[in-house]
C-alpha positions as CSV (number, residue, x, y, z in Angstrom):
1,M,130.1,83.5,104.4
2,V,130.2,87.0,103.0
3,Y,127.1,89.2,102.4
4,V,126.9,92.4,100.4
5,I,123.7,94.3,101.2
6,H,123.1,97.1,98.7
7,G,120.6,99.0,96.6
8,D,118.5,102.2,96.6
9,N,115.7,100.7,98.7
10,A,116.8,101.7,102.2
11,F,113.9,100.1,104.0
12,L,114.4,96.7,102.5
13,R,118.1,96.9,103.1
14,E,117.5,97.6,106.8
15,Q,115.0,94.8,107.0
16,K,117.4,92.3,105.5
17,L,120.2,93.4,107.8
18,R,117.9,93.0,110.8
19,A,117.0,89.5,109.7
20,L,120.6,88.4,109.2
21,L,121.6,89.8,112.6
22,S,118.6,88.1,114.3
23,D,119.5,84.8,112.8
24,A,123.1,85.2,113.9
25,R,122.0,86.0,117.5
26,K,119.8,82.9,117.6
27,E,122.9,80.9,116.8
28,G,124.7,82.6,119.7
29,A,127.0,84.7,117.6
30,D,128.7,87.8,118.9
31,I,128.1,90.6,116.5
32,V,130.6,93.3,116.2
33,S,130.0,96.4,114.1
34,F,132.6,98.6,112.5
35,E,131.1,101.9,111.4
36,A,133.6,104.6,112.4
37,P,136.0,105.8,109.6
38,N,139.2,103.8,109.1
39,E,138.0,100.8,111.1
40,I,138.3,98.3,108.3
41,G,141.7,97.3,109.5
42,N,140.3,96.5,113.0
43,A,137.5,94.5,111.3
44,L,140.1,92.5,109.4
45,R,142.1,91.7,112.6
46,F,138.9,90.7,114.4
47,A,137.8,88.3,111.6
48,E,141.2,86.7,111.3
49,A,141.3,86.1,115.0
50,Q,138.2,84.0,114.9
51,T,140.1,80.7,114.8
52,L,141.5,81.5,118.2
53,F,138.0,81.4,119.8
54,G,135.3,78.9,120.0
55,A,132.3,81.3,120.1
56,P,130.8,82.2,116.7
57,R,131.1,85.8,115.6
58,M,129.7,88.0,112.8
59,V,131.5,91.1,111.5
60,L,129.3,94.0,110.3
61,V,131.0,96.7,108.2
62,K,129.2,100.0,107.5
63,Q,131.4,102.4,105.6
64,S,131.0,104.9,102.8
65,D,131.9,103.9,99.2
66,A,134.9,106.2,99.3
67,L,136.3,104.6,102.5
68,L,135.7,101.1,101.1
69,K,137.6,102.0,98.0
70,E,140.4,103.6,100.0
71,H,140.8,100.3,101.9
72,E,140.2,98.1,99.0
73,A,143.0,95.6,99.8
74,S,141.8,95.3,103.4
75,C,138.2,94.7,102.2
76,V,139.3,91.9,99.9
77,E,141.3,90.3,102.8
78,L,138.3,90.8,105.1
79,A,136.1,88.9,102.6
80,R,138.6,86.1,102.4
81,A,138.6,85.9,106.2
82,G,134.8,85.9,106.2
83,K,134.8,83.0,103.8
84,K,137.0,81.0,106.2
85,N,136.1,82.2,109.6
86,S,133.7,84.8,110.9
87,P,130.7,85.7,108.6
88,V,131.1,89.2,107.2
89,V,128.4,91.6,106.2
90,F,129.2,94.7,104.0
91,F,126.3,97.1,104.4
92,C,126.4,99.7,101.6
93,S,124.6,103.1,101.7
94,G,123.3,102.5,98.1
95,A,124.3,100.5,95.1
96,A,127.5,98.5,95.8
97,P,130.6,99.7,93.9
98,D,131.3,97.6,90.9
99,W,134.8,96.7,92.1
100,L,133.4,95.4,95.4
101,L,131.2,92.8,93.7
102,K,133.9,91.9,91.1
103,K,136.6,91.3,93.8
104,M,134.2,89.3,96.0
105,K,132.7,86.8,93.5
106,H,132.0,84.3,96.2
107,A,130.0,86.8,98.2
108,V,126.2,86.7,98.4
109,S,124.9,89.8,96.7
110,L,121.6,91.1,98.3
111,H,120.4,93.8,96.0
112,F,117.3,95.9,96.8
113,P,116.4,98.4,94.1
114,R,114.1,101.4,94.5
115,L,110.4,100.4,94.2
116,E,108.2,101.7,91.5
117,R,105.3,103.9,92.5
118,R,102.7,101.2,92.7
119,A,104.9,98.8,94.5
120,L,105.9,101.6,96.9
121,D,102.3,102.3,97.7
122,D,101.5,98.6,98.2
123,R,104.5,98.3,100.5
124,A,103.3,101.3,102.6
125,V,99.8,99.8,102.9
126,S,101.2,96.4,103.8
127,Y,103.5,97.8,106.5
128,A,100.8,99.9,107.9
129,N,98.7,96.8,108.3
130,E,101.6,95.1,110.1
131,C,101.7,98.0,112.5
132,G,97.9,97.7,113.2
133,I,96.6,100.7,111.2
134,S,95.1,101.2,107.7
135,L,95.9,103.8,105.2
136,E,93.4,105.4,102.9
137,L,94.4,106.2,99.3
138,G,94.8,109.9,100.0
139,A,97.0,109.2,103.0
140,V,99.2,106.8,100.9
141,E,99.8,109.5,98.3
142,K,100.6,112.2,100.8
143,L,102.9,109.9,102.7
144,R,104.8,109.0,99.5
145,D,105.1,112.6,98.4
146,A,106.1,113.9,101.8
147,C,108.8,111.3,102.1
148,E,110.0,111.7,98.5
149,S,109.4,108.0,97.8
150,D,112.0,107.0,100.4
151,T,110.9,103.6,101.8
152,L,112.8,103.9,105.0
153,R,111.3,107.3,105.8
154,I,107.9,106.0,104.9
155,S,108.2,103.1,107.3
156,R,109.3,105.3,110.1
157,E,106.4,107.7,109.6
158,V,104.0,104.7,109.5
159,E,105.4,103.5,112.9
160,K,104.9,107.0,114.3
161,L,101.3,107.1,113.0
162,A,100.7,103.7,114.6
163,S,101.8,105.0,118.0
164,W,99.7,108.2,117.5
165,K,96.5,106.5,116.3
166,P,96.7,102.8,117.2
167,G,94.3,100.5,115.5
168,G,92.9,103.5,113.5
169,R,92.3,104.4,109.9
170,I,94.6,107.1,108.6
171,G,93.1,109.5,106.1
172,A,94.6,112.4,104.2
173,E,93.2,114.8,106.8
174,D,95.2,113.1,109.5
175,L,98.4,113.7,107.6
176,S,97.3,117.3,106.8
177,W,96.9,117.9,110.6
178,L,100.3,116.5,111.3
179,S,102.0,118.3,108.4
180,A,101.1,121.7,109.9
181,A,103.7,120.8,112.4
182,P,106.0,118.3,110.5
183,P,105.6,114.8,112.0
184,N,109.2,114.6,112.9
185,I,108.8,117.7,115.1
186,F,105.5,116.6,116.6
187,F,106.8,113.1,117.5
188,S,110.2,114.5,118.6
189,F,108.3,116.7,121.0
190,V,106.2,113.8,122.4
191,D,109.2,111.5,122.7
192,A,111.2,114.3,124.5
193,L,108.3,114.9,126.9
194,L,107.8,111.2,127.7
195,A,111.6,110.9,128.2
196,R,111.5,114.0,130.5
197,Q,114.1,115.8,128.5
198,R,114.7,119.6,128.5
199,A,114.3,119.6,124.7
200,A,110.5,119.3,125.1
201,P,109.6,123.0,125.9
202,P,111.5,124.5,122.9
203,L,109.9,121.9,120.6
204,L,106.5,122.8,122.0
205,L,107.2,126.5,121.2
206,R,108.1,125.6,117.7
207,I,104.9,123.6,117.2
208,L,102.8,126.5,118.6
209,A,104.6,129.1,116.6
210,D,103.6,127.2,113.4
211,G,100.0,127.9,114.2
212,N,98.9,124.5,115.5
213,D,95.9,124.3,117.7
214,P,97.2,123.9,121.4
215,H,93.8,122.5,122.5
216,K,94.1,119.6,120.1
217,L,97.6,118.9,121.4
218,L,96.3,119.1,125.0
219,V,93.7,116.5,124.2
220,T,96.4,114.2,122.6
221,L,98.5,114.5,125.7
222,T,95.6,113.8,128.0
223,N,94.8,110.6,126.1
224,T,98.5,109.7,126.2
225,F,98.9,110.1,129.9
226,R,95.7,108.2,130.6
227,I,97.1,105.3,128.7
228,L,100.5,105.6,130.4
229,A,98.7,105.5,133.8
230,L,97.0,102.3,132.8
231,A,100.2,100.8,131.5
232,K,102.0,101.6,134.8
233,Q,99.6,99.3,136.6
234,V,100.7,96.1,134.8
235,S,104.1,94.7,134.1
236,D,103.2,91.9,131.7
237,S,103.0,92.8,128.0
238,G,100.2,90.3,127.5
239,E,98.1,91.9,130.2
240,L,98.9,95.3,128.8
241,R,97.6,94.3,125.4
242,K,94.4,93.1,127.0
243,I,93.9,96.5,128.6
244,L,94.9,98.6,125.6
245,G,93.4,96.4,122.9
246,E,95.0,95.1,119.7
247,G,97.5,97.8,119.0
248,S,100.7,97.2,117.1
249,P,103.6,95.6,119.0
250,F,105.6,98.8,118.3
251,W,103.1,100.9,120.0
252,I,102.6,98.5,123.0
253,S,106.3,98.4,123.7
254,K,106.7,102.2,123.3
255,I,103.9,102.8,125.9
256,A,105.4,100.2,128.3
257,K,108.9,101.8,128.0
258,S,107.6,105.3,128.4
259,A,105.6,104.4,131.5
260,Q,108.8,103.4,133.3
261,N,110.0,107.1,133.2
262,F,107.3,108.1,135.7
263,S,106.1,106.9,139.1
264,S,102.4,105.9,139.4
265,Q,101.8,109.1,141.5
266,E,103.4,111.3,138.9
267,L,101.3,109.8,136.1
268,K,98.1,110.2,138.1
269,R,99.0,113.8,138.9
270,A,99.9,114.6,135.3
271,Y,96.7,113.1,133.9
272,F,94.4,114.9,136.3
273,S,96.3,118.2,135.8
274,L,95.6,117.8,132.0
275,V,91.9,117.0,132.7
276,R,91.6,120.1,134.9
277,A,93.3,122.2,132.2
278,E,90.8,120.9,129.6
279,Y,87.9,121.8,132.0
280,A,89.4,125.3,132.5
281,I,89.5,125.9,128.8
282,K,86.0,124.7,128.2
283,T,84.6,127.0,130.9
284,G,86.6,129.9,129.7
285,A,88.8,130.0,132.9
286,G,92.1,129.5,131.1
287,E,93.9,129.6,127.7
288,P,95.2,126.4,126.3
289,A,98.7,127.6,125.2
290,P,99.9,129.0,128.6
291,L,98.5,125.9,130.4
292,L,100.2,123.6,128.0
293,E,103.5,125.4,128.2
294,E,103.4,125.3,132.0
295,F,102.6,121.6,132.1
296,V,105.4,120.7,129.7
297,R,107.9,122.9,131.5
298,A,107.0,121.2,134.8
299,L,107.6,117.7,133.4
300,S,110.9,118.7,132.0
301,L,112.4,120.2,135.1
302,P,115.1,118.5,137.1
303,S,113.7,115.9,139.6
304,R,114.5,118.0,142.7
305,V,112.1,120.7,141.7
306,R,109.7,118.7,139.6
307,A,107.3,117.8,142.4
308,Q,107.1,121.4,143.6
309,A,106.4,122.6,140.1
310,A,103.7,120.0,139.5
311,T,102.0,120.9,142.8
312,S,102.0,124.5,141.9
313,F,100.5,123.8,138.5
314,S,97.7,121.8,140.0
315,T,97.0,124.3,142.7
316,R,96.7,127.2,140.2
317,E,94.7,125.1,137.9
318,A,92.2,124.2,140.6
319,A,91.9,127.8,141.6
320,S,91.1,128.8,138.1
């Protein structure tokens, strides 16, 4: 079997590809992807060798239109091998070249055109519901405009919003707050911090330089580390869902994975450090930006000095 996945709707293309790969894995297939330039020849040899092995295989080819055209003869041979042996999936970055479909008349063409405005908005609302959040009309419009009607970008932003405000209702004001620091930067910062990467401090400086309220960010981090501390206490996803409520599976799995980057003691120390920082700000004993910068810097340090930095932060915070 040969599949050609193409069209201007990137989100639906990705969804269909995931569905095909999932079905193949359920059947025990070994999936091999050929994405680097000039790998079509290797894909062809792999597909033709299928008759030598008993285990099922699937060949995934992700190449630019120009490279596919350059290796047109190999693509046609690969399609023939896919018809006889290993299933082959051609995943195009947009509309499939005319010659590809004409030369592969036996292939299954899976075409996903760009959605019209109303269909795009309906899809955004539907996917948000799947992720456990609801979008108000103003949020849908801002999301569409910010992502330039790109369904894949919209779906990724919806997933990020679901992890930021699980089970909540997203209004235009929520997107306005996030747009002050572009969502990609905000979530890149949170991801880097939870992964304990050195990229977190410079990302924080960029967010603060854009004029965002450091106190709001501090409150967000406090809530995040409180949830991580709860997640660290359980190992079963079902039990975690009971504790955290009916959040989206995406959010639940993200929290569980992030919690593994910290020990229980580290999460407890981080959470109470943030609580003390909030208290210091409310009583006028500290400024949010410096306290936030110091906390983030401590979490991003190498492990051998991390504990010392965290203890120093907590001591100075208590003294304030």
